[in-house]
N, CA, C and O atoms as a printed pandas DataFrame, in Angstrom:
     atom_number atom_name residue_name chain_id  residue_number  x_coord  y_coord  z_coord
0              1         N          MET        A               1   42.051   16.343   26.415
1              2        CA          MET        A               1   41.172   15.205   26.266
2              3         C          MET        A               1   41.724   14.059   27.108
3              4         O          MET        A               1   42.934   13.842   27.175
4              5         N          THR        A               2   40.834   13.351   27.730
5              6        CA          THR        A               2   41.237   12.219   28.561
6              7         C          THR        A               2   41.201   10.927   27.744
7              8         O          THR        A               2   40.583   10.863   26.681
8              9         N          ALA        A               3   41.865    9.920   28.253
9             10        CA          ALA        A               3   41.836    8.608   27.601
10            11         C          ALA        A               3   40.420    8.059   27.589
11            12         O          ALA        A               3   40.021    7.377   26.645
12            13         N          GLU        A               4   39.658    8.357   28.639
13            14        CA          GLU        A               4   38.282    7.883   28.703
14            15         C          GLU        A               4   37.426    8.535   27.598
15            16         O          GLU        A               4   36.603    7.870   26.968
16            17         N          THR        A               5   37.629    9.823   27.379
17            18        CA          THR        A               5   36.900   10.524   26.311
18            19         C          THR        A               5   37.249    9.924   24.950
19            20         O          THR        A               5   36.366    9.708   24.120
20            21         N          ALA        A               6   38.532    9.655   24.720
21            22        CA          ALA        A               6   38.964    9.058   23.460
22            23         C          ALA        A               6   38.358    7.672   23.280
23            24         O          ALA        A               6   37.951    7.309   22.177
24            25         N          ALA        A               7   38.299    6.913   24.342
25            26        CA          ALA        A               7   37.734    5.566   24.261
26            27         C          ALA        A               7   36.248    5.622   23.902
27            28         O          ALA        A               7   35.775    4.831   23.086
28            29         N          TYR        A               8   35.518    6.552   24.509
29            30        CA          TYR        A               8   34.094    6.693   24.184
30            31         C          TYR        A               8   33.900    7.192   22.754
31            32         O          TYR        A               8   32.967    6.778   22.066
32            33         N          TYR        A               9   34.775    8.072   22.319
33            34        CA          TYR        A               9   34.722    8.569   20.944
34            35         C          TYR        A               9   34.885    7.421   19.948
35            36         O          TYR        A               9   34.104    7.296   19.005
36            37         N          LEU        A              10   35.900    6.585   20.164
37            38        CA          LEU        A              10   36.140    5.466   19.265
38            39         C          LEU        A              10   35.006    4.457   19.285
39            40         O          LEU        A              10   34.632    3.914   18.246
40            41         N          LEU        A              11   34.471    4.209   20.444
41            42        CA          LEU        A              11   33.347    3.287   20.576
42            43         C          LEU        A              11   32.138    3.810   19.794
43            44         O          LEU        A              11   31.503    3.062   19.050
44            45         N          ASP        A              12   31.831    5.082   19.966
45            46        CA          ASP        A              12   30.699    5.698   19.287
46            47         C          ASP        A              12   30.932    5.795   17.779
47            48         O          ASP        A              12   30.028    5.520   16.991
48            49         N          LEU        A              13   32.145    6.187   17.378
49            50        CA          LEU        A              13   32.467    6.302   15.967
50            51         C          LEU        A              13   32.314    4.955   15.260
51            52         O          LEU        A              13   31.724    4.881   14.182
52            53         N          GLY        A              14   32.837    3.907   15.858
53            54        CA          GLY        A              14   32.705    2.594   15.255
54            55         C          GLY        A              14   31.255    2.179   15.104
55            56         O          GLY        A              14   30.862    1.638   14.071
56            57         N          MET        A              15   30.460    2.430   16.131
57            58        CA          MET        A              15   29.036    2.076   16.086
58            59         C          MET        A              15   28.324    2.839   14.956
59            60         O          MET        A              15   27.549    2.254   14.198
60            61         N          LEU        A              16   28.590    4.132   14.853
61            62        CA          LEU        A              16   27.929    4.945   13.827
62            63         C          LEU        A              16   28.375    4.534   12.416
63            64         O          LEU        A              16   27.551    4.431   11.507
64            65         N          LEU        A              17   29.673    4.304   12.240
65            66        CA          LEU        A              17   30.165    3.894   10.922
66            67         C          LEU        A              17   29.596    2.536   10.514
67            68         O          LEU        A              17   29.231    2.336    9.355
68            69         N          LYS        A              18   29.523    1.614   11.457
69            70        CA          LYS        A              18   28.964    0.287   11.168
70            71         C          LYS        A              18   27.499    0.419   10.732
71            72         O          LYS        A              18   27.080   -0.187    9.747
72            73         N          LYS        A              19   26.737    1.210   11.469
73            74        CA          LYS        A              19   25.330    1.409   11.134
74            75         C          LYS        A              19   25.191    2.012    9.738
75            76         O          LYS        A              19   24.374    1.553    8.940
76            77         N          GLU        A              20   25.975    3.023    9.447
77            78        CA          GLU        A              20   25.897    3.666    8.129
78            79         C          GLU        A              20   26.371    2.721    7.024
79            80         O          GLU        A              20   25.817    2.727    5.925
80            81         N          ALA        A              21   27.383    1.919    7.307
81            82        CA          ALA        A              21   27.893    0.967    6.315
82            83         C          ALA        A              21   26.829   -0.064    5.948
83            84         O          ALA        A              21   26.635   -0.379    4.774
84            85         N          LEU        A              22   26.149   -0.581    6.954
85            86        CA          LEU        A              22   25.095   -1.566    6.687
86            87         C          LEU        A              22   23.935   -0.929    5.938
87            88         O          LEU        A              22   23.352   -1.567    5.062
88            89         N          GLU        A              23   23.590    0.299    6.257
89            90        CA          GLU        A              23   22.539    1.004    5.525
90            91         C          GLU        A              23   22.965    1.263    4.067
91            92         O          GLU        A              23   22.156    1.135    3.148
92            93         N          ALA        A              24   24.231    1.625    3.870
93            94        CA          ALA        A              24   24.729    1.866    2.508
94            95         C          ALA        A              24   24.684    0.588    1.682
95            96         O          ALA        A              24   24.348    0.616    0.498
96            97         N          ARG        A              25   25.028   -0.543    2.320
97            98        CA          ARG        A              25   24.961   -1.823    1.606
98            99         C          ARG        A              25   23.528   -2.119    1.162
99           100         O          ARG        A              25   23.296   -2.565    0.038
100          101         N          GLU        A              26   22.576   -1.868    2.052
101          102        CA          GLU        A              26   21.167   -2.105    1.707
102          103         C          GLU        A              26   20.703   -1.167    0.596
103          104         O          GLU        A              26   19.964   -1.581   -0.296
104          105         N          MET        A              27   21.127    0.078    0.644
105          106        CA          MET        A              27   20.768    1.017   -0.422
106          107         C          MET        A              27   21.344    0.574   -1.754
107          108         O          MET        A              27   20.692    0.693   -2.792
108          109         N          ALA        A              28   22.582    0.057   -1.721
109          110        CA          ALA        A              28   23.213   -0.414   -2.944
110          111         C          ALA        A              28   22.449   -1.600   -3.518
111          112         O          ALA        A              28   22.232   -1.682   -4.727
112          113         N          ARG        A              29   22.049   -2.507   -2.655
113          114        CA          ARG        A              29   21.271   -3.673   -3.113
114          115         C          ARG        A              29   19.916   -3.232   -3.691
115          116         O          ARG        A              29   19.469   -3.743   -4.718
116          117         N          ALA        A              30   19.288   -2.291   -3.021
117          118        CA          ALA        A              30   17.959   -1.848   -3.435
118          119         C          ALA        A              30   17.982   -1.050   -4.741
119          120         O          ALA        A              30   16.972   -0.965   -5.440
120          121         N          SER        A              31   19.125   -0.475   -5.060
121          122        CA          SER        A              31   19.169    0.394   -6.244
122          123         C          SER        A              31   19.765   -0.288   -7.475
123          124         O          SER        A              31   20.047    0.371   -8.475
124          125         N          LYS        A              32   19.957   -1.614   -7.404
125          126        CA          LYS        A              32   20.482   -2.329   -8.571
126          127         C          LYS        A              32   19.635   -2.037   -9.795
127          128         O          LYS        A              32   18.409   -1.974   -9.714
128          129         N          ASP        A              33   20.299   -1.859  -10.928
129          130        CA          ASP        A              33   19.637   -1.603  -12.205
130          131         C          ASP        A              33   18.865   -0.285  -12.216
131          132         O          ASP        A              33   17.877   -0.155  -12.939
132          133         N          THR        A              34   19.305    0.693  -11.422
133          134        CA          THR        A              34   18.720    2.030  -11.466
134          135         C          THR        A              34   19.824    3.026  -11.779
135          136         O          THR        A              34   21.004    2.676  -11.808
136          137         N          ASP        A              35   19.430    4.265  -12.011
137          138        CA          ASP        A              35   20.410    5.311  -12.290
138          139         C          ASP        A              35   21.317    5.569  -11.098
139          140         O          ASP        A              35   22.429    6.068  -11.272
140          141         N          ASP        A              36   20.876    5.246   -9.907
141          142        CA          ASP        A              36   21.650    5.508   -8.698
142          143         C          ASP        A              36   22.585    4.358   -8.309
143          144         O          ASP        A              36   23.325    4.473   -7.331
144          145         N          SER        A              37   22.561    3.272   -9.046
145          146        CA          SER        A              37   23.318    2.094   -8.616
146          147         C          SER        A              37   24.810    2.343   -8.528
147          148         O          SER        A              37   25.447    1.884   -7.581
148          149         N          GLY        A              38   25.379    3.041   -9.466
149          150        CA          GLY        A              38   26.825    3.309   -9.429
150          151         C          GLY        A              38   27.223    4.110   -8.207
151          152         O          GLY        A              38   28.201    3.784   -7.535
152          153         N          PHE        A              39   26.465    5.160   -7.918
153          154        CA          PHE        A              39   26.743    5.974   -6.743
154          155         C          PHE        A              39   26.602    5.155   -5.470
155          156         O          PHE        A              39   27.476    5.199   -4.605
156          157         N          ASN        A              40   25.518    4.414   -5.348
157          158        CA          ASN        A              40   25.268    3.635   -4.132
158          159         C          ASN        A              40   26.275    2.506   -3.955
159          160         O          ASN        A              40   26.671    2.198   -2.831
160          161         N          ASP        A              41   26.688    1.890   -5.053
161          162        CA          ASP        A              41   27.731    0.867   -4.962
162          163         C          ASP        A              41   29.041    1.480   -4.471
163          164         O          ASP        A              41   29.724    0.905   -3.624
164          165         N          GLY        A              42   29.383    2.644   -5.007
165          166        CA          GLY        A              42   30.607    3.326   -4.595
166          167         C          GLY        A              42   30.573    3.727   -3.134
167          168         O          GLY        A              42   31.565    3.584   -2.420
168          169         N          ARG        A              43   29.444    4.222   -2.696
169          170        CA          ARG        A              43   29.280    4.622   -1.299
170          171         C          ARG        A              43   29.428    3.421   -0.374
171          172         O          ARG        A              43   30.104    3.503    0.652
172          173         N          ALA        A              44   28.799    2.312   -0.733
173          174        CA          ALA        A              44   28.889    1.095    0.081
174          175         C          ALA        A              44   30.332    0.591    0.112
175          176         O          ALA        A              44   30.809    0.150    1.158
176          177         N          PHE        A              45   31.027    0.653   -1.021
177          178        CA          PHE        A              45   32.412    0.197   -1.059
178          179         C          PHE        A              45   33.316    1.098   -0.197
179          180         O          PHE        A              45   34.241    0.611    0.453
180          181         N          ALA        A              46   33.045    2.398   -0.197
181          182        CA          ALA        A              46   33.823    3.312    0.633
182          183         C          ALA        A              46   33.686    2.960    2.120
183          184         O          ALA        A              46   34.670    2.977    2.860
184          185         N          TYR        A              47   32.469    2.645    2.547
185          186        CA          TYR        A              47   32.290    2.237    3.941
186          187         C          TYR        A              47   32.998    0.915    4.212
187          188         O          TYR        A              47   33.577    0.732    5.284
188          189         N          TYR        A              48   32.959    0.005    3.264
189          190        CA          TYR        A              48   33.710   -1.254    3.398
190          191         C          TYR        A              48   35.190   -0.963    3.648
191          192         O          TYR        A              48   35.806   -1.554    4.535
192          193         N          GLU        A              49   35.752   -0.048    2.859
193          194        CA          GLU        A              49   37.160    0.286    2.992
194          195         C          GLU        A              49   37.466    0.861    4.375
195          196         O          GLU        A              49   38.480    0.517    4.983
196          197         N          VAL        A              50   36.595    1.730    4.868
197          198        CA          VAL        A              50   36.806    2.360    6.168
198          199         C          VAL        A              50   36.726    1.330    7.293
199          200         O          VAL        A              50   37.590    1.293    8.169
200          201         N          ILE        A              51   35.687    0.493    7.265
201          202        CA          ILE        A              51   35.523   -0.524    8.314
202          203         C          ILE        A              51   36.703   -1.492    8.273
203          204         O          ILE        A              51   37.248   -1.838    9.322
204          205         N          SER        A              52   37.103   -1.930    7.094
205          206        CA          SER        A              52   38.241   -2.835    6.962
206          207         C          SER        A              52   39.513   -2.205    7.518
207          208         O          SER        A              52   40.259   -2.858    8.248
208          209         N          LEU        A              53   39.763   -0.958    7.185
209          210        CA          LEU        A              53   40.945   -0.274    7.674
210          211         C          LEU        A              53   40.924   -0.139    9.186
211          212         O          LEU        A              53   41.938   -0.370    9.843
212          213         N          MET        A              54   39.790    0.229    9.739
213          214        CA          MET        A              54   39.697    0.350   11.200
214          215         C          MET        A              54   39.970   -0.979   11.874
215          216         O          MET        A              54   40.639   -1.018   12.907
216          217         N          GLN        A              55   39.469   -2.067   11.316
217          218        CA          GLN        A              55   39.692   -3.383   11.908
218          219         C          GLN        A              55   41.153   -3.815   11.789
219          220         O          GLN        A              55   41.710   -4.382   12.728
220          221         N          ARG        A              56   41.771   -3.551   10.648
221          222        CA          ARG        A              56   43.187   -3.912   10.489
222          223         C          ARG        A              56   44.071   -3.101   11.435
223          224         O          ARG        A              56   44.999   -3.636   12.041
224          225         N          GLN        A              57   43.777   -1.812   11.554
225          226        CA          GLN        A              57   44.559   -0.959   12.438
226          227         C          GLN        A              57   44.378   -1.366   13.898
227          228         O          GLN        A              57   45.326   -1.334   14.684
228          229         N          ALA        A              58   43.163   -1.745   14.249
229          230        CA          ALA        A              58   42.913   -2.207   15.618
230          231         C          ALA        A              58   43.775   -3.435   15.917
231          232         O          ALA        A              58   44.355   -3.548   16.997
232          233         N          ALA        A              59   43.851   -4.334   14.970
233          234        CA          ALA        A              59   44.675   -5.538   15.153
234          235         C          ALA        A              59   46.159   -5.135   15.276
235          236         O          ALA        A              59   46.876   -5.684   16.113
236          237         N          SER        A              60   46.607   -4.208   14.473
237          238        CA          SER        A              60   48.004   -3.749   14.527
238          239         C          SER        A              60   48.362   -3.142   15.873
239          240         O          SER        A              60   49.483   -3.303   16.358
240          241         N          PHE        A              61   47.414   -2.450   16.469
241          242        CA          PHE        A              61   47.644   -1.801   17.754
242          243         C          PHE        A              61   47.175   -2.657   18.935
243          244         O          PHE        A              61   47.148   -2.199   20.078
244          245         N          GLN        A              62   46.809   -3.899   18.639
245          246        CA          GLN        A              62   46.297   -4.839   19.650
246          247         C          GLN        A              62   45.150   -4.233   20.449
247          248         O          GLN        A              62   45.066   -4.368   21.669
248          249         N          LEU        A              63   44.280   -3.566   19.719
249          250        CA          LEU        A              63   43.082   -2.955   20.298
250          251         C          LEU        A              63   41.914   -3.880   20.015
251          252         O          LEU        A              63   41.666   -4.199   18.852
252          253         N          PRO        A              64   41.192   -4.320   21.022
253          254        CA          PRO        A              64   40.069   -5.236   20.780
254          255         C          PRO        A              64   38.977   -4.557   19.960
255          256         O          PRO        A              64   38.667   -3.385   20.174
256          257         N          LEU        A              65   38.402   -5.293   19.029
257          258        CA          LEU        A              65   37.350   -4.737   18.171
258          259         C          LEU        A              65   36.136   -4.287   18.977
259          260         O          LEU        A              65   35.381   -3.423   18.531
260          261         N          GLU        A              66   35.947   -4.858   20.144
261          262        CA          GLU        A              66   34.856   -4.425   21.005
262          263         C          GLU        A              66   35.021   -2.957   21.393
263          264         O          GLU        A              66   34.029   -2.256   21.592
264          265         N          ALA        A              67   36.245   -2.492   21.501
265          266        CA          ALA        A              67   36.516   -1.096   21.866
266          267         C          ALA        A              67   36.083   -0.131   20.766
267          268         O          ALA        A              67   35.950    1.070   21.002
268          269         N          LEU        A              68   35.863   -0.664   19.564
269          270        CA          LEU        A              68   35.431    0.149   18.424
270          271         C          LEU        A              68   34.014   -0.185   17.969
271          272         O          LEU        A              68   33.562    0.320   16.941
272          273         N          SER        A              69   33.324   -1.012   18.704
273          274        CA          SER        A              69   31.993   -1.504   18.321
274          275         C          SER        A              69   32.030   -2.241   16.983
275          276         O          SER        A              69   31.044   -2.228   16.245
276          277         N          LEU        A              70   33.147   -2.877   16.666
277          278        CA          LEU        A              70   33.291   -3.540   15.363
278          279         C          LEU        A              70   33.556   -5.046   15.487
279          280         O          LEU        A              70   34.004   -5.678   14.530
280          281         N          ALA        A              71   33.285   -5.607   16.642
281          282        CA          ALA        A              71   33.540   -7.043   16.833
282          283         C          ALA        A              71   32.491   -7.900   16.141
283          284         O          ALA        A              71   32.749   -9.057   15.809
284          285         N          ASP        A              72   31.324   -7.341   15.928
285          286        CA          ASP        A              72   30.211   -8.147   15.381
286          287         C          ASP        A              72   29.979   -7.918   13.895
287          288         O          ASP        A              72   28.890   -8.183   13.387
288          289         N          ILE        A              73   30.993   -7.432   13.202
289          290        CA          ILE        A              73   30.851   -7.236   11.758
290          291         C          ILE        A              73   32.111   -7.767   11.064
291          292         O          ILE        A              73   33.234   -7.521   11.504
292          293         N          ASP        A              74   31.895   -8.485    9.991
293          294        CA          ASP        A              74   32.965   -8.942    9.126
294          295         C          ASP        A              74   32.805   -8.178    7.819
295          296         O          ASP        A              74   31.844   -8.399    7.083
296          297         N          ALA        A              75   33.726   -7.298    7.535
297          298        CA          ALA        A              75   33.578   -6.409    6.382
298          299         C          ALA        A              75   33.365   -7.204    5.075
299          300         O          ALA        A              75   32.501   -6.858    4.269
300          301         N          ASP        A              76   34.150   -8.256    4.878
301          302        CA          ASP        A              76   33.996   -9.046    3.646
302          303         C          ASP        A              76   32.634   -9.710    3.553
303          304         O          ASP        A              76   31.975   -9.661    2.514
304          305         N          ARG        A              77   32.226  -10.320    4.629
305          306        CA          ARG        A              77   30.961  -11.039    4.655
306          307         C          ARG        A              77   29.741  -10.100    4.672
307          308         O          ARG        A              77   28.788  -10.289    3.916
308          309         N          ASP        A              78   29.791   -9.110    5.531
309          310        CA          ASP        A              78   28.610   -8.295    5.785
310          311         C          ASP        A              78   28.467   -7.078    4.874
311          312         O          ASP        A              78   27.361   -6.565    4.705
312          313         N          LEU        A              79   29.555   -6.615    4.291
313          314        CA          LEU        A              79   29.467   -5.391    3.491
314          315         C          LEU        A              79   29.680   -5.609    2.001
315          316         O          LEU        A              79   29.321   -4.755    1.190
316          317         N          MET        A              80   30.260   -6.744    1.637
317          318        CA          MET        A              80   30.509   -6.996    0.230
318          319         C          MET        A              80   29.583   -8.061   -0.362
319          320         O          MET        A              80   29.620   -8.317   -1.565
320          321         N          ALA        A              81   28.768   -8.669    0.467
321          322        CA          ALA        A              81   27.874   -9.737    0.000
322          323         C          ALA        A              81   26.688   -9.187   -0.749
323          324         O          ALA        A              81   25.839   -9.951   -1.209
């Protein structure tokens, strides 16, 4: 695998996870007071944990969030609100 392939993989992975995380948050909001609310809340929180971890690790490795398609999301603000 080349460095370029890895870079594209990370870029795509971040974009897909962000999209799914935002969708999970919306599903959690939409399912309040239903039988599915616990599951949907848990799913949304799991995506929050993944996005937060990816952002923290990127900072630790001095990797710009743009390289992961995660520069335009704040996990606390956008996924926990």
